[in-house]
Steps between C-alpha positions, in 0.01 A plus 500: 500500500504184286207361700292810422601482133391139487159596635442776244430267208233282668349810664481670160339194345247485782407865445457441126283193570280696741461782247419252224225342712316824578143500371365802311168635631292360212634148557433506874151642439418217258569258785325697775301204634814290534695783659218564747514138615151410382382143543638277225158359417357851468787604271453191285124556475544863389762399245285218364208738450723759332660241272154369414382848399810546285448167321129574448583837342763344274257227391230758426751714309616203292139426412435863398821521299394189306194678357487800261437826684627724777630358827641632826602398849635645824760305699573593861853461634361309800348244262821468299715473813272229637542303176878552512509370858263204462447377145827588326740300722253212543382453141745685276845481666666472158412867438725610788876525432718294733549667837210746465247490784220709651431716196291811576359783290384854567298711252540877516417784261668406172743256657548151639728404790624141501680327784620149584737309723810345350694209646449269796531558878692827449260620231536858384218723378517616137254756368447735211276792407377493140319772309246322279293633212337385180707632210239386248255211471669182628835674559601556861773749587690458828760727659686387812504800735707328768629158596622402845605210716350606830644849548793442263458660154559290189536605134157536335635302204506186715124518559432584134701197386332267749155624400582453130629148572182412687273625220706320236474177702125548479528522120458877466713716270697778670724785392700766683468861382713794611275807523630834634770325698258248652480130417148384422405133478235435236297180528287389207183314592394260225165580338492132411197342342312315770198274486241623748171352614326589173555359150733780385861572585596840639813707558528703820640847563581663833431870437463637852712466814467717809686453827359656813556451870441129565341417163570452131229565238519317167283559193517362150318363200481165325438501126365228278771358276407543132621252243771363730646848565512669839308820564729795571419755767787731409 
């Protein structure tokens, strides 16, 4: 009897570990080529092209934002995931918290699913589903719908706090609001005065955000700064 009792604890821990390592469908889908055993060179080539498209779109967007007028872009999740797999760990490892690996994203209607591996050889899979909308120009509103470690549910507040910490590390101002019993994370994007390609400075305003299956659509406007003051889209 004592032998069986002694086996219960490690067996229970093993079950918890296996549950914590289970991949949600969106995470496995984002790594379809790897899961299918595709040739490593083919995988790398596809990722390099996707990361290149992402960087080209970001460069074009930065150029447009730096000039007065309307701007817009469409980012595909395959392009973002390629950048997360190739460029982020290679060129910007300081942006990843310690222990976070293999970050993947899925865009769906009105929401974003985020997943990553935590730890070393026995890495577990943490993921969260976030409802994302634009509350007003340059103010993002996020609601964590669920948060899990593999198949194991976690309090949504954990994901909200980690997201807030990540945005604050990036220099963005955050606040938590309690609305109808739901916690909403508000992230303020700075409409900071920026010096574009032209002679004048502009302030930028994100005034449109739409999430659809596999893509995110962004629209906004940059306004010429008058007399050292920022234009206001609100």
